[in-house]
N, C-alpha and C positions, 0 to 999 in steps of 0.2 A: 599329798597335799590337795586339798578341795580346789575347787574352782575360785570359789571367795578369796582364799588363802593367796593363791596364785596370781589374783588380780591386784593383791595389798601388793606383794612384794614386786609385783612390776610397778607400783605407784612408789615404792619406797626408793627402787634402783634408780628411777628417771629423776628424781628429786634429789637423791643424795649426789648421781652421777653430772646433774647438771651444777651442782654446789662445788664439787670436786673437781672439777676441769679446772678450776682457779689455783688449786696448790698440787698439783702432783710433781710439777719440777719447775726449775726456773725457764722451761718453755712457756709455761703456763703463766708466769707471773704476770702482776698486775701492771697494768701501761694504760694510757687513756686511748679510749676508744677513737676519735678522732684523727688517731696515727696508725691507723691499721692500713696503710696504702698497698700492701701486699694482698689483701684483698679485694682491689680495684677490680673489675672484670671477670673474677673470677668465678666459676658455676654456682658454688655454693654461695657467692657473696651475701644475696638477700638472706638465708636463713641464718650465717653465722654473726651478721650485722644485727641481726634480730635478736640472738642470743647475747650481744656484747651489751646492746640496749637494755638488755633484761637484767643484765649483770652476773648472766650464768656463764659467761665466757671472758676471758682477760688476755692479755698477748706479753711479749717480753719486748723491753724495750721499741714498742711501735711497730712489731710484728707479731703476726699470729700464724705463721708457718700453715696454711690449709692443707698442703701438700706433703706434709711431715707424716711418716708413720707412726704409729703409737707401739708400744712396747708391751712384751708379755706380762712384766711386774707392774706397769703402769694400770692395764687393764685388771690385773688382779686385786690393785689396793684401791681401785673404783668398785669392784663388788664387794670386796670385805667392808668396806664404807657403806657402802648401800644395805645390806643386809646385817649390818650391826654383827658382825662376825670376829670373834676376840679369843677364841679357843685355839691353841696352837698345839701342834705335836712335834716330834724331835725329827727332822730330816738332813739329809746326808746327800748333797750334789755336786759333782764334783766342780761345778762351774759357778757356786753360789757359796762366797764364805761369809761368817757369820756377823762383818764387819759392811757386807751390801746393804745398802739403805732399804731394801726390798726384802731381806733374809724374814723378817717377823711375819711380813705380810703373806708370804708364800708357805710359812709355815701354817699361816691360818687357812689358807686356799687349799691345802693337802691334807689338813684335817678334817675340812667342810666337806672334802671329795669331790672337787670339781677342777682341782689342776693336779697333775702328776708329772714324773718327768719323762723322759724318754729313755730308750732303749741303752742309750749309752751313758746313762745315771746322772745326765745334767738335765737342768730345767731352763736354759737357754734365757735369763731374765731380761737381757738388754736388746734381743731379737725382736725385730719387729714383728708383728701378728698378723697372720692373714686371716683372709674373711670367714672361713670355715673353722678356723681355730678357735677365733672369735665366739662364733655362733655355739659351738660345744663348750665353751667356758660358761656362757651365758646360760644357754639353756639348763646345762646341769648345774648350777647354782639356783637356779630356778624353779627345780624339778619338774620342768615342763616335759610332757608327754610326750614321746618320740613321734615325730612326724612320717606319713607315710610316704615312699620315694616317689608314689603317682603323683606328689605334689608339686617333684621337680620336672614332670615331664614337659612341660610348657618352655622349659631353659633349653636352649640350644647346646650349653656346654656341661649338659647335665652328665657326661661322658668323663669330665673333668674332676668333678667334685667325687672326693674319695669316700668308700663305703664307711669309713671310721666315723666321717662328719655328715653323713646324710640324714640321718634321724634328727639331727640337731638343727641342718639349714633348714630341712624340710616342717620342724615344728615353728621356726621364726618366719618362714614363707606362710604357714599355716594362720600366723597371726598380722599377715601384711607389713611384718616389720622389713622384710626384705624382699623386695619385688623385682631387682635385677636391672641390667642397664637399659638405654634406649635400643640395643641390638638384642635385646631377649637370652643375654647372657648373665650367669651370676659371679664369675669371675673367683671362684674361689680361693684360688691359689694367689690371688693379687694381694698386697700387704694393703691394710685398712688405714686409710691417710685421716687428718684431724677433720677436714671437712667430710670425707666420708662418714664420720662417726658422729659427728652433729647432726648432718641429715638424716643418720638412720634413727639417732636417739630423738629427732624431732618427728619421726614417723612415727615412734615408737610411743611418743606422748601424744600423738595425734589420733593412732587406730588403739592403745591400751589404756593410756594415762590414767586416769580414777576409773576407769572401766569395770564393771562385772562382765567377766568372761564365761559364755557357755561354748565348752570346746567337747561335748559329749551330747550324742543323742539321746533325746529324753524330753518330756513334758514340765516345763518350768514355770513359775505361778501359783497362786493358788486357786484352788478347786473354786468357791466362791468367794464373792467380795474382792478387794482391789489393794495392790500392793504396789508404793510408790518407790522406786529406784534413783537416788540421786545421783548425778553422774552419767558416763557412758555406760551403754551396753554394746558388747560385742559377741557375735555369733559366728564361730569357726568351724563348724562341724554341719554335715548334712544331717537332716532330720531332728530338728531342734525346733520344738513348739513353745512358744511362751503365751502367755494366757492371763488375762485381769491384772496387768500392768500399766502404769505409768511412769513413763520413761523421762525424767527430768532433762538428762541431756544428749547426745545424739545416738543413733543405733548404727551399727557399722554390721553388713554381712561380708565377711571377709574371703578371700579366695579358696578357704579351707572348706567352705559350704561345697565347693566342685562343681559338679551337674546334678547334685542331689537337691533335696527340695527345704523350706523353710516355711512354718505356719504361725501366724500372727492372729491370735484370737481376742479381741477386746484389750487391744493394746493402743496405749496413746504415746507419739512420740512427738514432745514438743522441741527438739531439736532437728536436725537432719538426718535423714537416712540413707546410707551408702549402700548401694548394692555392689559388689563386685564378684559376687557368686551366686550360682541357681543356673537350673537347667531347664529341659524342656517340660517338663513337670511342675517347675514354676514356684515362685514365692506367694504367698498366700497371705492377704490382708482381710480377715473378715470381723465386720463390726468395730473396725478400727480407726483412730484419727490421724493422720499424719501431717505435717505442714510441708514438708519439702522433702522428695526422692531425690537421688544423684543417683544414674544408672552409669556404673563406670568396670564394665567386666572385661579383664583382657582378651579372653578369646571365648568367642561364641556368642549364640545368642541367649538372654535368659528371659522368661515370661514372667511378667508380674499381674497377678489376678488380684481382684478387687470385689469383693462381694458381701452382700449384706447390709449392714447398717454402716457404711465405710465412706469416709469423706478423706481425699487426700489433694492438696491444696495447690500443689505444684510438683511433677518432674521435670527434671533436667536430664535428658538424655546424650550421655557422650558416647555410648555404645549400641550395637545392634539390639533391640528390645522389643517384645510382643505386650502391650499393654491390654489386658482385657478386664472386661465389668461382667458379671455375671449375678442376677437377681438382685441387684442395688438395689436397697429402699432409700438409702441417703443419697448425694451427690455425686459417690463415686470420683472418678478424676475430674478434676477441674481444668486445669492448663498444663499443657505438655511444651515444651520448650525442646527442638532438637539442635542442640546448641554447635557453635562454627569449630568445636573441638571433635564432633561427631565426623568419623574418617570418610572420605569420598567412595561412593559406592556401596554405602551401610544400609541395610534396611530396616525399616521400622514398622511395625502391624499397630495399628488400633481398632480395636473392637469395644462399643458402648456408647456411651453419651457423653462426649466432651464439650467443654465449653470454649476452650482458646488453646488453637495449635500454631505454632509459631516455628519456621523453619529457617534456622539461619547458617547453616550449611552446603554445600554444592554437591550435585550429583547424588541427591538421596533419594531412594525409592520409599514411598509412604503408600502402603494398603491399608484400605478401610472395608473388611470384606462386609461389616454390617454395622449399624449404629448410627451416630451422627456428631457433627461437630458445628455450634454457634457459628463461630469464627476461624478462620483459615488463613492466617500469613504466611507469603512466601516471602523473606527478605531480600534486599537488594544484594546481598553476597551468597545469595543461595540459589544460583542458577543452575540450569539441567537436573531441577527436581521432578520427579516422577511420584503422579499421585493417582493409586488405581482405586475407584469408588466400586464397591460390589454392586450387586441389583437392590440392596435393602441399605445403601448406606446413601448419607445425605450431607451436604453443607449449605447451612444457610447462608452465609457471606463468605465469599472469596476473596480475598484482596492479594493480587500478583504484583510484586515489585522487580522480579527477575523472571525470566523466561523459565517455562513450566509445562510440562505435559499431562493433560487430563486424560486418563483412559478409566474404560468401564463404562456402564450403563447408570451408574448414581448419580443422584440429583443433586443440581447446583442451584440453589434460590438465585443468587443474585452473584456475579462474578465483577470484580472492579480490576482491569488491567492499563497498570502506568505504565510510563513511556519506558521505561527501564525492562517490562513483560514483552514489548513487542515481540510477536513471534509464537507467542505460546498457543497451542494448539489444544481443543477439546474432540473427545470421541463423541461425549453427548454434549450437545448444546445447552448452557444454561438457559435457565429461564428469562435472566434479564443480564446484559452484559454492559457496562460503561467504564468510562475511564479513556483515558488517550489512546491506549496501545489496543482498543478494544476489536478494531477491524481484523485484523489479522490473526487475532485469537480464535475465531469462529470456525476456523477450516477444520473439519474434521479428520482425525487419524484413526487408525485402525490399533486395538491393542494386541501385544503379543498374544500367542497361543496359550501362554503358559501364565499369562497374568495372574491368575487366581492362588495366592499364596498356600491355598489347602490344595492345590491340584496333584501335589506330590504325596498328600497322603494316604495311607492304604485304607482302602473303602470307597474309594472314588468320587473324593470331592467333601465339598463343605455340605453340612445339614443345615445350614443356618435357617432354612427354607420352611423346617418341619414344625409343627405345634406340638409341645406338649402340653398333657392335660392335668400333670401334677403338680404337686406344690413345688415352689420355687427351691428348694432345698433339694427335694426328689428328681428334677429335671436337671438340676446341676450337678449331678451325682455321676463321676466317670471311674467309679471303682466298681471292681469285681467283686460278687458276693460269695464266690467261691471257687477253689482251685485245687486240684489234684491231681496224681500222676500214678496209675494204677500198678506200676513195675516198681516202683520207690518211693522214699520218704521225700517230700521237698526239702531243702536246705534254704535259710534265708540267706542270701548275701546282702552286705551293704553296697555303696555308692561305688567303692573301688573292689569290687567283685570276691571280699572277702566272707568266708562262712562267719556267721554271727554268735554260732550256737544254740539258735532258734530253729524250731521245724515247723513244719507243717504252712497253711495257709493264714496271710493278715492281708489285710485291704491297703495298707499303707506301704508295703512291702511291695517292690516292681521286680526284682529279680532272685532266681532260686537256681539252684542245682540240683538235678537228679543223677543220682550215682546207678547207673546199671550193673549187675551182678557180675563180678572179674571171672565167674566160670563158665557165662554163656557161650555155649557152642555151636549154636543155630539160631537164624534169624527167629525172632517172636513178637507177636501182636503186642500190642500196647496202646493205651489210650490215655489222651487228657481232658478230663472233666472240668467243663467251666461252666459256671453259674453266673449272669450277669444281673446288674442292678435293672429295676424293673423297666426304666425309660430310656437305658443306655442302647448304643449301638454297638457292636463287637465285629471286628474283622479279624482274622488270623492267619499267619505267613508259616511255613515248615519249609527250614533250610537243611542241608544235608550235610554230612561229613566235611566235606571242603567248600563248603559255601555254595554248594551247586541248589536253586531253587527245586522244592518238589511240589507244593502245592499250596493254594489259599482260598479262602471263601469267607461268607459272612455267615455270624450267627442267625438263624430264622424265630430260634425259641430263646426261653427264658435258660435253659440247659442243654448243652451240647457235649457230644465225646468228640473228638479230634483223634481220629484214629490214626497210627502210624507204625513201620514197621522197624525193629531194633535189631541192628546185626551186631554181631560179635567184633570189637574194637573201633566201634561207631560212636560218633557224637552226631547230636543233631541240635536244632537251636527252634523253638515254637516260639514267634513273637504275636502278642494278642494286644491288638489297638482297639482302647475301649472310646468312644466319644460318648459327651453328656446329651441328655435327651434335647436340650436347649441349643446341643451343638456349639456351644463356648467354650466346653473344657474337653481335653482328649489327656490319656494316662496309656502307656503303654508296659506291658506286663512282660518278661521273659523267662522262659525255663530253659536252662544249659543241661540236656540230657547228654552224658558224657560217660564214658568207659574209664574204671577207675585205673589209671596208668599208674605203672610201677616206677619206683626210681630210676631202672633201665630207660624207661619209656620218657622221663620226663626231663631227662639230663642230657646235653649237649656240650661240646667244646667249639665255641664260633672263633672266629678271628676277625680283626679289623685291619684295614691298610694306614697306616700312618704314611706320613710325608715330611721329608726332611731337604734343605738344600746345603748342597755339598760341593764346594767350588764350582758353584752356580749352577748344577746340574741337579735338579730332583731327584731323590733317590725315596724309594718305596721300603715299606718292611711291613710284617704281619705282625700283631699284639692278638695273644689268644687268651680267652676267657671263658669262665663257666658258666652255662646258662641252667636254670632249672624254671621248670614252670609250675603245673599241676599235680601233685602226688595223691593218690585215691580220692581225686575231688576237690581237695583243699589247696587253696593255691598258696605258694610262699610269700610269706609276708617279711616286712623290712626289718622285722626284730627277729627274724628266727635266725638261729645260730647255725654255721655250715662250716665242718671240719673236713678238709681234704689232707688225705694221708697216702703215702706209698709204701711199698713194702716196706717192712722193718718197723711198719708205725711212726715212719718219718713225716713229719708235718709239712705240706705243700703250701696249705694256704688257710687261714680262718676271717670268715666275713659273717655278714650279716646279709639277709635279705636271698633274691636269685641270681644274683651276678657279682662275678670277681674277675679280675683279670688274674691271670694265671702268671708268676714268674718265668721267663725265658731262661731256655737251655735245658730243661728237665724232660719234656714232651719224645717219646719217640714216634715212630710211624704207628705203631699198635702197643696197649698196655692197659693196665688196668689201677683204678684210681679207687681207692675206699672213701666211702662219703657217708657222712654223718649229719643227721639234719636235727637238731632240738628246739624245742620250742615250750618257753618258760620253764624250763628244767626237766622237760619231760620230752623223752624220743619219740620223734614224730617218724622219719625213716632212717634205716642205714643200711648199707649193701656196697659190693664191688659194682664198679662201674669200668666194664670193658670199653674201650675208645679205638677207634679207628680212623687216623688221619692219613689214610691213603689218598690217593689222587683218583676223581672220577674222570672218567674220559672227556678231552674236551675236542667238542666236532665243530666243524666247519659251520663259521656263521651262516653260510646259505644254508638254512635250514627251512626257510618259510616264516622265519619270525624277524620282525623290522619293529624300529622305535623309531618316532618321528616328533619332534617339538612342535607344539601347535603356534599357529601364525598369529600376529596381534589381533587379529580380527576374531578369530577363534578363540581365542584367552576371552575376549568382550561377550561373544556370546555365549561361553560356557557360562561365566558368571551370572550372564543376563537370564539364563535360564536353569539357574541353580537358586531358588529362593533362600536355602539355609545357611548360604555362605555368606558372612557376615562381612568379606572384604573382597575386593576385585584380585585375581589371581597374578601372581607376578611371571609365573612360567608354567609348562606344563609341558608333557608327551604324554602319547598313546604307545599302545602296543598292540601290532597288528600280527595276525596268524592266518597262513594258508595252511589250511588242515590237512589238506589233499597232498602237499607237497613234503611236510613234516611227516605225516604216517607213511608216506614212499620211503622216505629214508631214514627213519625211526618208528616202526609199527608197533612196537611195544608199549610206545607213548602212549598215558592216558593222563597223565597231570603234569601240571609245570608250574614253576616256584619263580620271581624276580626277587634281586636285591641290587638297588641302585647305589652306586658309590661314586660320588663326586670327587673329582680330581682337585687336587691340594696344588699344582705346579704345571709348569708346561710338562707335559710327555709326550714318548714318542713311538712308545711299542703296549702290546697289550699286557695286561697282567696275568700271573699264571690263574690255574683255575683254583677253586675251593674243594676241601678234602669233602670224605663221605661223612664227617661229623659237621662240617660245616653246613651242606646239605638238608641234614635231620631236619623233619618238621614236626609238626602237630604235637609240640610239647603241651599244649595247652588247648584247651577248645577255640573255636573261632570266636570272635568279639570279646575274647579277655584280653586287657591291658597288659603291658611289658615288656620285656627284651626281648621274650623268646616264642612271638608271634607269627614267625613265618610259616606262611600257611600255602599248601597247593591247591591249584585249581583245575577243575576236570578241562580236559580238551574235549571239545562238543562238536563232532563232526558235521552238525547242522553249520556249523560257522561258513563255511563256503571259502570262498579264495581270497586272501588280504582283508578279511573283517578286523573291526578293532575289538581288543577282547580285554583292555584294561586301560586306564586311564589313572595317571597320577598327578594333582595338580599342587601348587605350592605357591603359599603368601608368606612374603617376607619383607623386612624391612631393611636387610641387606642388599645393597642395590647391584652387587658385583653377581654375576651367575656365572656358575662354574659348569664346562664341560663333563659327562658322565661317564662311567662303564655302566652299562646295565648287563647283570651277568642273569643268566636265563638257565634252568636245570628241569631237567626230565624225568620223570617216574613209571613205573610199570602201573600195572593192576593193585599190585602189594604193596605201594608205597615206596618201594625201593629206586634209590636214585640211580640213572642208566646213561647219562650224558649231561654235559654244561656244555653252554659256550659264552661268549661274552660279545656286546654289540657296542659300538662308540654313537654317544648322543651328544651332538652337537647343538650350541645355541649361537644365533647371529641376532642381527639387530631387528630382524623382521620378526623373529620368532621368541621376543622377549617383551614386555610390556613397557608402557613409554616410561621412559626415567630410568630403564635398568640396563646395565653396562656386559655385554657377555666377555668372558675373560680369554676365549680362544685356547683353551688349554691342550688340545689334542694337537700337536704337531708330528705328525706321522714321519718317520724316517723315510728319504727319497730312496728309490730301488738302486 
């Protein structure tokens, strides 16, 4: 199905679905909208009444039953009507008689291939449908491409999404039709209610509606001239370029863009542009005209760059963002509103020439490294705003209606400090200060040492003061001109670290894998060749097998060779940071140099602790799961099929992707599984996997390793000193290591690994240790996402006594903070696990952020 065909089917589905809600059954029969008393005060009241007023939803005897689940048969009927499916096939299900009202509809669904029976030969037509079941039906009926399981990573209950439903659920997530609840959960096993159905369909109408959808990387739009797209446009994949287009409706960049990039060249958007995805290498608008941008990305910071002949009238900021102008020849960004919905503690960076900036949310950090703002307003509800002006930044008129702190050496021509802003402070005195609150406002303050948001970038700070003598286009170029590795070919990776099938360097591809020879017997010298663009500055970092820093340096010539040593069985990562000549644009290239892992190296059997309450007592148990990382340099994909068998070809489990729960009861302490992996019908890997679930020796906790929760003030300080964090930290802990004590007890220890396990109820005894399988590490290179990225860290003897070696920070909307077990394993020089211990991490009121509630799960048994 083409992209445009898919969009048209969505249009058909939404229209017919809306019209069909009134004819499904008596529960949807006609009634007067004024009698819908069971909607009053309901969370979906507004949307459901809107549908009633539009004639899309009718009730039954004055009620609308917003909390009643929808059945499988009802959903099947809706899909058939929407897609105008009429062709039937013969069916025979034990629980579906030919006299059932949905018999014909099920026959159509089976023929169409989007519905089938269960293993017990039932179809369960009157059973309420779960959220993940409905996702599978809709995705199959529309022939949507399977989504990546990485798109589900932000959700807390990812583990409860069944493997068979993940591709479909991810597909709907990528189109922003499913976004999870306020706690960050998908609730895949929950029944889909009528209210949820209306809400979901309303979102689908908003996101997809009459949209043209671009769900694959590529360049779209005519090479010359202009094409007009009537209706909305949705971009749901990274690395999409739209050019020479006029969009009559809205433009939406969904979460499917992930941390990738999107380019818009000579694009006019007459509606609203919604940015819900994008990463550090940004969303680019070149020679484009936009009326209104809404930045609303769920997690992380997105960078939005305007350059060339671009004009953007208004940007509404709901989540952290970097707005930058580069080589602007039109007005660029005009008006920026930091909305009241922007979370407290958020950071916004502005770089360019802005007409108006308004802050409406409190406790916001705004940095302006360079550029100017004609008028900057801090509203009455925006108390505790912090504005950091770089040396090349200026504000012509500043109006404060709430207390603010002005940092940095930048220039403020005129500041008006109104009564509500009395107590505001300035590090650099404005040229003119007026207003009833002006007197206390001129007391100087000192900025924090790390106030420059670029100070954490490789290369030692900002290049904004440099002068570029080239053209505007050459000065804003932050691409490499060449990149190669003399030991092996560069394999291009997409935003999810999957190989694309393309090899060699491409300027707009920022991640590569390089697979070293599998028969490497001794260390060999190798080099990475880097060629930069004319005016750019390049800085590189080499990291070792277990995250150890090896070296870093700046490039001083247009071409350089980065020398490194490659050892058998070793991985390395080369980070190459490029800053444009004008200092306004940065890009980062990565090369993952990795040894070709065999199936035996890339698989392990892990375990997860589950909690249940029996007779008032918390009972723990372990669930085993198979995890697969990277085989021969190729990361396992969510669509790869995995078959696990035992002796006698008895199938243990079939699944797709790199993770699956194993059925209980069949695993011995040691044994062999046969694993076969296929991709698109072709064998990818096959072989025996001998596993070892024997215990790793459990050592005394007093080994010189300690864990400590951060205090309230430490949480605030950590957030203040972390410009990249979009939200304040809820709770955190640090790991401390006394290397001398550890190595006096365990002299062979060279590496350690951690696993945090938050308690699910009140517990009074330490859990048992993990097996050798559970502590297996390095199934994939450092930096790769996924389930199996347990990494070991080098024990550096220079760390001394009781030094912090690792920190973990948590940001969550769940106000309850559980105590945790922190498991620590130790490895010898050959990465063989030699011992483990379990530490208890406890939180109290003084060690969580304000508003969070420690649960005090750990209640040790009295001696």
